[in-house]
C-alpha positions, 0 to 999 in steps of 0.5 A, spaced: 373 718 047 370 721 053 365 727 053 371 731 057 376 729 052 371 731 046 370 738 050 377 739 051 379 737 044 374 743 041 377 748 046 382 753 043 388 752 048 388 744 048 395 743 047 396 740 054 389 736 053 392 729 054 395 731 061 389 735 063 384 729 061 389 725 066 389 730 071 382 731 071 381 723 072 386 723 077 383 728 082 376 726 080 378 719 082 381 722 089 375 726 091 371 719 090 375 715 094 376 720 099 369 721 100 368 713 100 373 713 106 370 718 110 363 714 109 366 708 111 370 711 117 363 714 119 360 707 119 365 704 124 364 702 131 369 706 134 367 713 130 370 717 135 377 715 134 376 716 127 374 724 127 381 726 125 381 721 119 374 723 117 376 731 117 382 729 113 378 725 108 373 730 107 378 736 106 381 732 101 375 730 097 374 738 097 380 740 095 380 735 089 373 737 087 375 744 087 382 743 083 377 740 078 373 745 077 379 750 077 382 746 071 376 746 067 375 753 066 
């Protein structure tokens, strides 16, 4: 059991905890992958052609991080 699972299990409103834990893991994974992709794009020799992709990836990572923050309240 992860720390997140243990903390959610102690919450008074924990009836949907399995789905919440899965969702938190998914948005966390998504944020990491999007950040990695943006970083990889920044290291491409044709970075000027990838500015839209970088922006989309950074926006996605931000949205996923914000979603995780809201879900843990």
